[in-house]
N, C-alpha and C positions, 0 to 999 in steps of 0.2 A: 491894808486889806490884802493886797498881794503877798505880803511877807506871811500873813496869817495863813493863806490857803497852802502855800509852799510848806509851812511848818506842819499842818494837818496832814498833808499827802506825805511827807517824809515819817510822821510818826506812825501812819497805818503801814507804809511799807515795812518799817522796822518791825512793828508788831506781827505782822505777817509771816516775814522772813525768820524772826527769831524762833519761831514755835517749830520749824522744819529741821530735820536733821540734814548735814551737807553729805552727799553721797556722790561716788563716781565708779563706773563700771570699768573694770581693767579686763578687756576680754582679747587679749593678745597670747599667742602661744609662748611667748617668752615668760609671761607671769605664770602660766601652767606648768612650764619646765621647771621655773624657780620653786614652786611648790611642791614639784616631784623630787627635784634633787636635794634642795638644802634642807628642807623641811619635812619632807616625806608625809605630805598632808593628804595627798590624793594619789589615785592609782598611776603607775607608770604608764598606761595607756590613755590617760585623759587627753583630751582634744578639745581645743577652744571653740566656742560657740556663742553667738549673740543672742540677746534677750530682746523680745518684743516689749512693747509698752503694756500690753495686757500681762506678759510674764512678770515684769518689774512691779505691777500691782498687786500680783498674786504673792510675789516674793515678799513686799511690804507688808502684807496682811500674815503670811505664815511667819514672818520675822517677829512681829508684834506678838502672835499667838505663842510662839515658842518661847520668847523672853517671859511673857506672863506667867506661863507654866513653869519655868525654871524658877522664878522669883516666888511662885506659890509654894513649890515643893521645898525650895530652901528655907522658906519661913516656917513651914510645917515641921520638918526635920530638925530645924534649929530649936524651935521651941520644945520638940520632945527630947531633945538633950538637954534642955533648961539653958540655952545660950541667950545672951541679951540682945536687945533691939539693936544696940550699936554693932554688935558682931553680924547681925542680919544685914543691916545697912552697908557693911563694908564688902559684902559679897553679892549684893543684888545688882543686878544690870538696872540703871536708871532710865529714865524716859529717852529715847533715841534722840531728840533734839539735843542732848547733851554731847553727842558723840559725831565724829567725823566716820563715815562709813565707807568702806571698800567692798565692793561685789567683784568676786572672780568666778564668772560662770564657765562650765566645762562639761563635756559629755563623759559619762562614767563607761565601764566596760560594757555594760547592757545597751548603750545608747541613750539613758536617760540624763536630761538635764539636771545638773546639781549646781549650788552656788556655794563657794566658800566666803564667809562674810568676816571681815577684819574691821572692828569698832574700837575706837580709841579716843580719848578726851582732849589730847595735846593738840590744840589749834595752830601751834607754831611750826608744825611739819611742812616745810617748803615743797617738797616734791610728792606730797601725798596723794596727788591727782594722777600721776604718772609711775609710781613705785610703790610696791607693797610695803608698808611700814611694820616693822618687828618691834616688840619691846620684851625684856626679859622678865619684868615685873610690872606693876601697875594696877594690882587688884581689880576692882570692879570698874577701873578706868579703861581696862583693856580686855575685850572678848573677841572669841572666834566661835562662829557658829557655821555649820554646814546643813543645808537645806536640801532636800531633793523634791525639785519642782514638779517632775512626773507623778511622784507618788504622794505629793503634798506632806512630805514628813520631814520633822528635824532629825539629822542624823547624829549631832552632837553639838554640844555647847561647853566652851571652856572659858574661865575666867582666868587671867594671868597667873594668879597665884594659888589656884587650887588645880589639882591634877585631875 
């Protein structure tokens, strides 16, 4: 009986944890400087900022909306050009539960909060919770998104093999 209870509890823990993406917030100036100098992703004047729980919830909502919009537009334009379902599947961003996600929040030139989001499928990256992970390719297994939390707008979406 006791063994059965532990098995049931373990199953529910696995079921609930499996459906969520794993994320980390990298909110230190060193990460911002890295995005400025080596990748030229954010403005030179960007400064680190923290996110509140309310902002994280908003970010997750905006991220999901941005991904859904991107996938819808990709599907529509691909069908207009006669591309196959396999082509569309190669470039669509999957459900977030399939990715490790890094949030790098910062203040832009106007003092607005923006977040650079780095998502990737490789669960074998040992330092992903402390260092920004970069890939040269990766298809829809690697994406970057910039969201302005102040204006609630998606600024850019990039899949690693689409310019």
